[in-house]
N, C-alpha and C positions, 0 to 999 in steps of 0.2 A: 147947708152945708155943700160941699162939691160931688160934684158926682162922679163916678166910674164911668169905665166902658162897660159896665156888666152890667148884661138883663140877667134878672131872676126867674124862672118860671118854676111853679109850687106846686106840685100835685100831692093832696093827702087819699092816701089812700087808705086810713085807717084813723076813724073818727077818733080814738082816744088822742091823738095829736092834737085835735082844736081843745078839748075839755084841757087838757092838761094845762097847752099854751095857748092859750084867746088869740096871745097877736103874734101868733111865729110870724106870719109875712108882712110883718112890716117889720123884725127882729132879724131875720133871714136878709132881710133885703139889708138894712144896714151892718148889718157882720160881715159883709161879703161886699158892700161899696167901703166899710174899712182897711176892710182887706186888703182889696185892691189898690188904694192909695196907700198900703204901707207903701214906706222906700224900699220892701225887700222883696218887695212884690210887683211894685207900680209898671214896669217895662214890661211884662209877662201881661195882668191880667186885664183880656178884652174879650165878651164875646158871653154868650148866653152861657147859665148853666141853665141845667133842669131837674131841679129836686124833689124828688118821689118820698113822701114819705111814708113807711109802708106798718108791715109786720112783720115776726120774724119767720113764719111761713115762707112770706116772699121773699126773704134773706136766705133763708136757707137754698131755698132754688136759686134762687142768682147764684150763691157764695159755691154751693155743687157745678152748676152749671157753665160758669166760667173760672173758675177757680179749684175744682175737683177737691173742695172740701162740702162734707155733707153736713154741713151744720147753719143753725144761723149765725152773723158776725154783727157787729153795731154799724160799720158803714163799707158802702164800697163802692169806688167810684169806675164811673166810666168812659175812656175815651169815644169823640163822636167824631167823625168822619165827613160829618155835612157841618158841622159845629165844630167854631176855634177851638170850643172849653167841653162839655162832655156834662156830664149825669150823676149824680150824686144821690143813693137810696142809701136809707136807713132804718133800723129797726124798733119802734114804737119796745117793744117788750126788753130787748136788751140794753138797751141804752135805760129805760127806769130800773135793771135792777141794776144797772155798772153805777149808775149814780145813786142810788139806796145803799149798795154792798162799801162804796167808796164814801160815802156821808156825803154826795152832793147835790148840789140841788139843779134837778132835772131839767131845768132850762140852759141851766150852763154848762153843763153837761152836752144837752145833746148841738148848743151852738159849737160848743168843743170839737165836737164829730162831723158836722157840716165842715167850719173851717179847717179839719185834717182829711174830709174827701176834697176840698178845694185845693190844697195843697198839692193832694195827690194829680191833681187835673194839668197842675201848674210843673210839675214835673218831680216834685218834692218826693222824695221817699224814706225807708228807714231799714232798709236790709244792715246796712252796716252800721256798729255805732259811730260813726263817723258822722252819716244820715242823719237819724233818729237824732243826734244830738242837734245836728245842724236845725231839725224840723223842728221839734220841742222849741227852741231857741223863740225860731219863729212864730211857733202858735204864741207861749208864755208873751211875746207881746204884739203880739195882734189883739189875746183877747184882754191882756190889761189896759188896751185903748179902749177898749170898749168898757172896761170894771169890772173882768170875768177875773176872777183869783188863779194864781199857777195851779194848772188843772192838775201837776205831776207830786203837787203837794198833797197828798193823803189825810185828813185830819183824822187821829179817833180821840176814841171817850175813854179815859179809865177813871177806875175808883181806888182812890188810895186812901 
């Protein structure tokens, strides 16, 4: 497989990540490599990405400190002046609860959150409808490249 210009470091702060996703190091690296090589991102995606897999408590603290929101969130991205890209922090409990509520595979949802954070590092945003639509299209395309179904199609089960 062709390699991208992405170097990934991973810090697993919350042990539940390893239990729920044993191949996370390999999978996260493959995901960001595929993303970096995608035509929509190729020119921008170079540098070091620090991925921190943590818990709601840590994300709540970071969200309060940097965004003024006193609640946990699924993913936060941080630019880093010393590195061309930056860092991504993800909360286990929130990602697990979202995946369960939306009937999504935990690992697929976690990969989506990693990709979402990575796109933020590359300058993508979802403040306006147009930005959100573009970001979602890029996410859908890259996730599709790695075999993950469209995360914006939420399947519900009904008994008829």
